N, C-alpha and C positions, 0 to 999 in steps of 0.2 A: 516379474509380474505374473500373477495368476492368469492362466490361460482361459479364454472365454469358452463357455460350454456351447455345443452345437445346436441347442434347442431354442425355441422361440421364447420371447419375454411376454407374449401376449397375456398370459394368465398369471403373471408374477407381479406382485405388489411391492413397489419400492417406496416406503414411506419417507416423507420429507421432514418429519418431526416425531419425537418421542415423548414430548411434554417435560423433559428434564430441563432444569435451569441452565441458562447459557454459561454462567460462570459461577465459581465458588464464593467469590466476594466481589464488592464494588471495585476494589483495586484490580483484580483480575479482569473484570468486565471492562473497565476503562482502558486497561493496557491493550486488550483485544480490539476494542473499538478504535483506538487511536491508531494501532498498527494497521488495521483494515484500511482506514481512510487515508493515511499517509502513503501506503503503497498503491492504493487506487489512483491517488492523485499523481504519484510519480510515474505509474505505468499507463496513464491515460493515453488513448489513441494508439496502442500497441496491440499486437495479437496475443493478449494476455488476459486472463481473469483472475481476480482476487476474491476468494470466498471466505466466509467466517462461520463457524459453527454449523456447517451444513454437511449432511451425510456424504461420505465418499464410499461409493460401492465398488468393490474390486474383484468380484467374482459374479459372473452372469448366471442368473437363475438361483442365486443364493442370498436372498435379501438380508439374511441375519449376519452375513459377513460384510460388515460395514464399520466405519469409524467416523467421527466428527471432529476433524482438526480444528483448533481455534481459528487459525488463519492459514490458508493455503494459496500458493501462487502457481497457476498452471499457464505454461507457455505454449505458443503455437496452436492456439484454439480460437474459435470465433468469439469475439467479445459479446458480452451480454449476460443478463441475470440467469441463474439456474436455481430451480427448487432443490435439487440434489445433483451430485456429480457421479456419473457412471463411466468407469475407465474404459470399458469396451466400446462404449458409444463414441466417446470423444477421441479415443486413440492416443491419449496423452496421460501420464501420471503427473502429479504435482511436482514442480521443480524445487520448490521450497515450502517447508511446513514450520509453523510456529505453534508452540504449545505454551500457554501460560500456566506454569506449574506451581504446585504447593506440596507440603508434606503429605497431604491427603491423596494427591495424584501421582506422587513421586514414583512409586513402584510401576504403576501403569505406564507412565511417560518414559521411565528409564529402561523398561524391560519389554513389555508388550508392544507399545507403539514404536518404539526404536527398532525393534526387531521386524515389525511389519513394514515400516517405512523403508527400511533397509532392503528387505525382500522385493518390495514394489519397485524399487529403483529410484526412490526420491533422492535428488542430488544433494540437498541440504536439509538438516533438521535442526532447529533451535529451540532450546528450552529457556524460558525467561521466568524468573522468580520475583514477581513485583515487590513482595515483602521482604525478600532476602532471607528466607527462612531455612533454606537448605543448599542452595547453590551459592559457592564462593564468587563474589563479584556479580551475582544475580543472573548472568547470562552465559550459556554454554551452547555452542554450535558443533555440529558434526557434518563432516563432508564425506560423500561416498567416493571410495577409491577402491577400484578393483573388486566391487561388489560388497564392500564392508564400510561401516561408518568409522571415521577416525576424528578425534577432537580437532575442532578448528582453533588454531593458536594465534592466528593474525587478526582476528576480528572481522574478516572480510566474508561477504557474501559474494561468491563469483557469479552466479546466474543473475543477481540483482545489480552488480557492480556498485555495491554500497559497503561502507564500513559501519559496523554496528557496535554500540556500547550501551551499558545501562546508565540511565540518567533518572535518578530517583526511582519512581515506580513505573517509568516508561522506557521503551527502547529508543535510543537516539539514532537516526539513520543519516549517514553523511555520504554525499556523492564522491566517488573516487576521482572523477575528472576535475572537480572544482573544490573539493572539500567542503562544500556548502552543506549546511544541515537542512534536512527536509522539515518544512514547517508542519506542526500538528494543526488540526482543524481550526482551533481558536486563533492561533497565530496567522494562519493563512487568511482568515476572514479579516483580521485587523490589518494585515499587509494590504489586502485588496482595497479596504476602506481607505487607508492612507494614500494608496496609489490613485484612487479615484478623487480624493480630496486635493491632491497635489495637481492632478490633470485640471480639475475645475479652477483651481487658483491660477494655474498657467494661463488657462483660456480667459479668465477675467482680467489678468494683467495685460494679455494681448489686446483685448477689447479696449481697456482703458488707454493703452498706448496708441492705438489707432484713432481713438476719440481725441486725445490730446494732439496728435499730429494734424488731424483735420482742423482743429481749433486754431493752431498756430498758422496753418496755411491760410485760413480765413482772415486772420488778423493781418498777415503779410500783404495779402491781396488788397485789404481795406486801406493799407497804407501806401499803395501803389508799387509795391516791390514785386517785380516779376519773378516767378519761380522758374526753375529749369524746364519744367514741363510745359509752362506758358511759352517760353522762348522757342523750345523745339516745335511747338504747334504753329 
C-alpha cells in the first residue's frame, strides 16, 4: 500500500465525480448494479461497506492517483455512505474488487488495475465479462498470495465466504454454508411479497378458526351442553 504523505489535506481537492459514464453498456451497468445490491444485502449489519463506481484514492496529497472500481467491498470500517474512499483516512484497502470488463477495457483491467490492486494488497480481484466477449466462462478471479495475484480455480471468494459463477449476464453468488443462492433485487422483492402474503393468509385462517370455534361454543351452550371451561368454573 502506498504510504501516506506527512502533510495536511486542507488545500487538496479530492473530487467525487469526473462526469464519465458509469458503464460501457447497459449489460455492464446492470451487472454492476445487481452485484452492488446483492452484496449490500448479504453484508448488511456488518462492519463492511460496498461501494460502486466511486473514486478510490490511495495516495494522500495526490488526487490524480485514483481509480474507480466498479464494485468494491471494504471490511472492518464504519458502515455508511461515502462520496469517495481515501485509504489513509479509513485505514483499510478493499478486500474484494469487481470490474465489469469488455474488450475496450481489457488492457486496463488486466494490466494496470490488476497491478495496482496487487500492490495495494487487495485480497481478491474479479473480472466479469457480461457479454462473454473475451473471458472464457465470463468470470475470472485472482487471489493475493505472498503479495502476488494468482488465478482462482475453485470459484470461491474467501473473504466473502461465497461461491461465484457466471449466470447469463450476471454473477451468481452462493453461500458456502448452505449453498443457497443470494437473490437479486427483483427476486428479493418478490420473495418478500410472497412472505407477506403468506403471513396475511395465515393470520386470516387463524381469525376464521377462532370465529368458527366461538360459533360452535355458542351453539353447544344453546343446546345446554356444558363445555370443559364451564365445568372447571
